[in-house]
ChimeraX commands (.cxc) that place a marker at each C-alpha (Angstrom):
marker #1 position -3.92,4.31,-16.58 radius 0.5
marker #1 position -2.94,4.33,-12.92 radius 0.5
marker #1 position -0.60,1.76,-11.43 radius 0.5
marker #1 position -1.14,0.23,-8.03 radius 0.5
marker #1 position 1.17,-2.01,-6.00 radius 0.5
marker #1 position -0.55,-4.28,-3.48 radius 0.5
marker #1 position 1.81,-5.40,-0.72 radius 0.5
marker #1 position -0.01,-8.09,1.24 radius 0.5
marker #1 position 1.27,-11.42,2.56 radius 0.5
marker #1 position -2.16,-13.06,2.79 radius 0.5
marker #1 position -2.73,-14.44,-0.71 radius 0.5
marker #1 position -6.54,-14.40,-0.50 radius 0.5
marker #1 position -6.58,-10.75,0.60 radius 0.5
marker #1 position -4.01,-9.89,-2.08 radius 0.5
marker #1 position -6.16,-11.55,-4.77 radius 0.5
marker #1 position -9.36,-9.87,-3.56 radius 0.5
marker #1 position -7.80,-6.41,-3.60 radius 0.5
marker #1 position -6.16,-7.09,-6.97 radius 0.5
marker #1 position -9.53,-8.02,-8.50 radius 0.5
marker #1 position -11.08,-4.77,-7.25 radius 0.5
marker #1 position -8.56,-2.70,-9.18 radius 0.5
marker #1 position -8.23,-4.89,-12.27 radius 0.5
marker #1 position -11.97,-4.38,-12.77 radius 0.5
marker #1 position -11.35,-0.62,-12.61 radius 0.5
marker #1 position -8.65,-0.79,-15.29 radius 0.5
marker #1 position -5.67,-0.15,-13.04 radius 0.5
marker #1 position -2.33,-1.72,-13.83 radius 0.5
marker #1 position -1.90,-3.96,-10.78 radius 0.5
marker #1 position 1.29,-5.44,-9.33 radius 0.5
marker #1 position 1.55,-7.50,-6.15 radius 0.5
marker #1 position 4.15,-8.39,-3.55 radius 0.5
marker #1 position 3.95,-10.91,-0.72 radius 0.5
marker #1 position 6.67,-9.70,1.64 radius 0.5
marker #1 position 8.58,-6.56,2.54 radius 0.5
marker #1 position 11.68,-7.18,0.43 radius 0.5
marker #1 position 9.63,-8.05,-2.65 radius 0.5
marker #1 position 7.54,-4.90,-2.03 radius 0.5
marker #1 position 10.62,-2.69,-2.30 radius 0.5
marker #1 position 11.82,-4.48,-5.44 radius 0.5
marker #1 position 8.40,-4.17,-7.11 radius 0.5
marker #1 position 8.14,-0.50,-6.14 radius 0.5
marker #1 position 11.48,0.13,-7.88 radius 0.5
marker #1 position 10.47,-1.85,-10.97 radius 0.5
marker #1 position 6.93,-0.54,-11.44 radius 0.5
marker #1 position 6.98,3.07,-10.15 radius 0.5
marker #1 position 3.39,2.82,-8.85 radius 0.5
marker #1 position 1.02,5.73,-8.34 radius 0.5
marker #1 position -0.39,4.06,-5.20 radius 0.5
marker #1 position 1.06,1.49,-2.82 radius 0.5
marker #1 position -1.37,-0.42,-0.60 radius 0.5
marker #1 position 0.95,-1.59,2.14 radius 0.5
marker #1 position 0.21,-4.13,4.85 radius 0.5
marker #1 position 2.01,-3.26,8.09 radius 0.5
marker #1 position 2.68,-6.83,9.20 radius 0.5
marker #1 position 4.59,-8.74,6.52 radius 0.5
marker #1 position 7.44,-11.22,6.45 radius 0.5
marker #1 position 11.07,-10.11,5.93 radius 0.5
marker #1 position 10.40,-6.37,6.42 radius 0.5
marker #1 position 7.37,-4.68,7.95 radius 0.5
marker #1 position 5.38,-1.95,6.25 radius 0.5
marker #1 position 7.14,0.86,8.11 radius 0.5
marker #1 position 10.53,-0.34,6.86 radius 0.5
marker #1 position 9.14,-0.69,3.34 radius 0.5
marker #1 position 7.76,2.86,3.41 radius 0.5
marker #1 position 11.09,4.15,4.70 radius 0.5
marker #1 position 12.99,2.44,1.86 radius 0.5
marker #1 position 10.48,3.39,-0.84 radius 0.5
marker #1 position 10.68,7.06,0.13 radius 0.5
marker #1 position 14.42,6.99,-0.64 radius 0.5
marker #1 position 13.68,6.52,-4.36 radius 0.5
marker #1 position 10.02,7.46,-4.80 radius 0.5
marker #1 position 8.56,10.52,-3.11 radius 0.5
marker #1 position 5.46,10.75,-5.32 radius 0.5
marker #1 position 3.72,7.42,-4.78 radius 0.5
marker #1 position 0.72,7.59,-2.48 radius 0.5
marker #1 position 1.19,5.07,0.32 radius 0.5
marker #1 position -1.85,3.70,2.11 radius 0.5
marker #1 position -1.30,1.42,5.09 radius 0.5
marker #1 position -3.61,-1.52,5.64 radius 0.5
marker #1 position -3.45,-2.65,9.22 radius 0.5
marker #1 position -5.31,-4.44,11.94 radius 0.5
marker #1 position -3.03,-2.81,14.51 radius 0.5
marker #1 position -3.41,0.95,14.30 radius 0.5
marker #1 position -1.94,2.81,17.27 radius 0.5
marker #1 position -0.68,6.28,18.13 radius 0.5
marker #1 position 2.90,5.02,17.96 radius 0.5
marker #1 position 2.32,3.55,14.50 radius 0.5
marker #1 position 0.67,6.74,13.28 radius 0.5
marker #1 position 3.56,8.84,14.57 radius 0.5
marker #1 position 6.21,6.58,13.01 radius 0.5
marker #1 position 4.37,6.30,9.70 radius 0.5
marker #1 position 3.85,10.06,9.44 radius 0.5
marker #1 position 7.60,10.40,8.84 radius 0.5
marker #1 position 7.11,8.77,5.44 radius 0.5
marker #1 position 4.24,10.86,4.01 radius 0.5
marker #1 position 1.48,8.28,4.33 radius 0.5
marker #1 position -1.76,9.21,2.56 radius 0.5
marker #1 position -4.16,7.10,4.61 radius 0.5
marker #1 position -4.72,4.11,6.90 radius 0.5
marker #1 position -7.25,1.39,6.30 radius 0.5
marker #1 position -8.04,-0.65,9.39 radius 0.5
marker #1 position -8.89,-4.34,8.92 radius 0.5
marker #1 position -11.43,-5.72,8.55 radius 0.5
marker #1 position -12.45,-3.46,5.70 radius 0.5
marker #1 position -14.73,-3.38,2.68 radius 0.5
marker #1 position -13.91,-3.07,-1.01 radius 0.5
marker #1 position -15.63,0.33,-1.01 radius 0.5
marker #1 position -13.36,1.58,1.80 radius 0.5
marker #1 position -10.30,0.55,-0.17 radius 0.5
marker #1 position -11.56,2.14,-3.39 radius 0.5
marker #1 position -12.39,5.39,-1.58 radius 0.5
marker #1 position -8.97,5.52,0.09 radius 0.5
marker #1 position -7.17,4.99,-3.23 radius 0.5
marker #1 position -9.29,7.53,-5.09 radius 0.5
marker #1 position -8.81,10.10,-2.31 radius 0.5
marker #1 position -5.06,9.52,-2.32 radius 0.5
marker #1 position -4.89,9.96,-6.09 radius 0.5
marker #1 position -6.78,13.24,-5.87 radius 0.5
marker #1 position -4.21,14.67,-3.39 radius 0.5
marker #1 position -1.56,16.98,-4.81 radius 0.5
marker link #1:1,2 radius 0.2
marker link #1:2,3 radius 0.2
marker link #1:3,4 radius 0.2
marker link #1:4,5 radius 0.2
marker link #1:5,6 radius 0.2
marker link #1:6,7 radius 0.2
marker link #1:7,8 radius 0.2
marker link #1:8,9 radius 0.2
marker link #1:9,10 radius 0.2
marker link #1:10,11 radius 0.2
marker link #1:11,12 radius 0.2
marker link #1:12,13 radius 0.2
marker link #1:13,14 radius 0.2
marker link #1:14,15 radius 0.2
marker link #1:15,16 radius 0.2
marker link #1:16,17 radius 0.2
marker link #1:17,18 radius 0.2
marker link #1:18,19 radius 0.2
marker link #1:19,20 radius 0.2
marker link #1:20,21 radius 0.2
marker link #1:21,22 radius 0.2
marker link #1:22,23 radius 0.2
marker link #1:23,24 radius 0.2
marker link #1:24,25 radius 0.2
marker link #1:25,26 radius 0.2
marker link #1:26,27 radius 0.2
marker link #1:27,28 radius 0.2
marker link #1:28,29 radius 0.2
marker link #1:29,30 radius 0.2
marker link #1:30,31 radius 0.2
marker link #1:31,32 radius 0.2
marker link #1:32,33 radius 0.2
marker link #1:33,34 radius 0.2
marker link #1:34,35 radius 0.2
marker link #1:35,36 radius 0.2
marker link #1:36,37 radius 0.2
marker link #1:37,38 radius 0.2
marker link #1:38,39 radius 0.2
marker link #1:39,40 radius 0.2
marker link #1:40,41 radius 0.2
marker link #1:41,42 radius 0.2
marker link #1:42,43 radius 0.2
marker link #1:43,44 radius 0.2
marker link #1:44,45 radius 0.2
marker link #1:45,46 radius 0.2
marker link #1:46,47 radius 0.2
marker link #1:47,48 radius 0.2
marker link #1:48,49 radius 0.2
marker link #1:49,50 radius 0.2
marker link #1:50,51 radius 0.2
marker link #1:51,52 radius 0.2
marker link #1:52,53 radius 0.2
marker link #1:53,54 radius 0.2
marker link #1:54,55 radius 0.2
marker link #1:55,56 radius 0.2
marker link #1:56,57 radius 0.2
marker link #1:57,58 radius 0.2
marker link #1:58,59 radius 0.2
marker link #1:59,60 radius 0.2
marker link #1:60,61 radius 0.2
marker link #1:61,62 radius 0.2
marker link #1:62,63 radius 0.2
marker link #1:63,64 radius 0.2
marker link #1:64,65 radius 0.2
marker link #1:65,66 radius 0.2
marker link #1:66,67 radius 0.2
marker link #1:67,68 radius 0.2
marker link #1:68,69 radius 0.2
marker link #1:69,70 radius 0.2
marker link #1:70,71 radius 0.2
marker link #1:71,72 radius 0.2
marker link #1:72,73 radius 0.2
marker link #1:73,74 radius 0.2
marker link #1:74,75 radius 0.2
marker link #1:75,76 radius 0.2
marker link #1:76,77 radius 0.2
marker link #1:77,78 radius 0.2
marker link #1:78,79 radius 0.2
marker link #1:79,80 radius 0.2
marker link #1:80,81 radius 0.2
marker link #1:81,82 radius 0.2
marker link #1:82,83 radius 0.2
marker link #1:83,84 radius 0.2
marker link #1:84,85 radius 0.2
marker link #1:85,86 radius 0.2
marker link #1:86,87 radius 0.2
marker link #1:87,88 radius 0.2
marker link #1:88,89 radius 0.2
marker link #1:89,90 radius 0.2
marker link #1:90,91 radius 0.2
marker link #1:91,92 radius 0.2
marker link #1:92,93 radius 0.2
marker link #1:93,94 radius 0.2
marker link #1:94,95 radius 0.2
marker link #1:95,96 radius 0.2
marker link #1:96,97 radius 0.2
marker link #1:97,98 radius 0.2
marker link #1:98,99 radius 0.2
marker link #1:99,100 radius 0.2
marker link #1:100,101 radius 0.2
marker link #1:101,102 radius 0.2
marker link #1:102,103 radius 0.2
marker link #1:103,104 radius 0.2
marker link #1:104,105 radius 0.2
marker link #1:105,106 radius 0.2
marker link #1:106,107 radius 0.2
marker link #1:107,108 radius 0.2
marker link #1:108,109 radius 0.2
marker link #1:109,110 radius 0.2
marker link #1:110,111 radius 0.2
marker link #1:111,112 radius 0.2
marker link #1:112,113 radius 0.2
marker link #1:113,114 radius 0.2
marker link #1:114,115 radius 0.2
marker link #1:115,116 radius 0.2
marker link #1:116,117 radius 0.2
marker link #1:117,118 radius 0.2
marker link #1:118,119 radius 0.2
marker link #1:119,120 radius 0.2
view
C-alpha cells in the first residue's frame, strides 16, 4: 500500500484530496502548514508528497528543501495557483516530480500521483 502526505492549508481542499486517495486504498496523512508538513514527512516516510506552495509557517519550497535532507526518495508534487519560471527553477533544485496548477480536477491529481509513482 502506498503512502501519501497531503500538505494543504485549506481544509476543504485537504479533505477532498484525502478522500480521492482513501478511496484508492492509499495510506493518507495530512498537514496544514509547512512545519507540520516536515514533521509528518519524518514520521510517515511517504511515497508521495502533495505539497501546496503557499502555506503558513513555511512555504512549499522550504518544506521541499527540508524534506530532501532526510528523504530523497519521496515523489514531491507541487500544487500551486502561482506557477512561474522562477518557481520552477527554484523547485527543480529539490527533485520535484510534477506541478499541478489550481484549479484542478481529481483526475489531474490522480494522474500526477500515478505518473510520479511510476518514475524510477
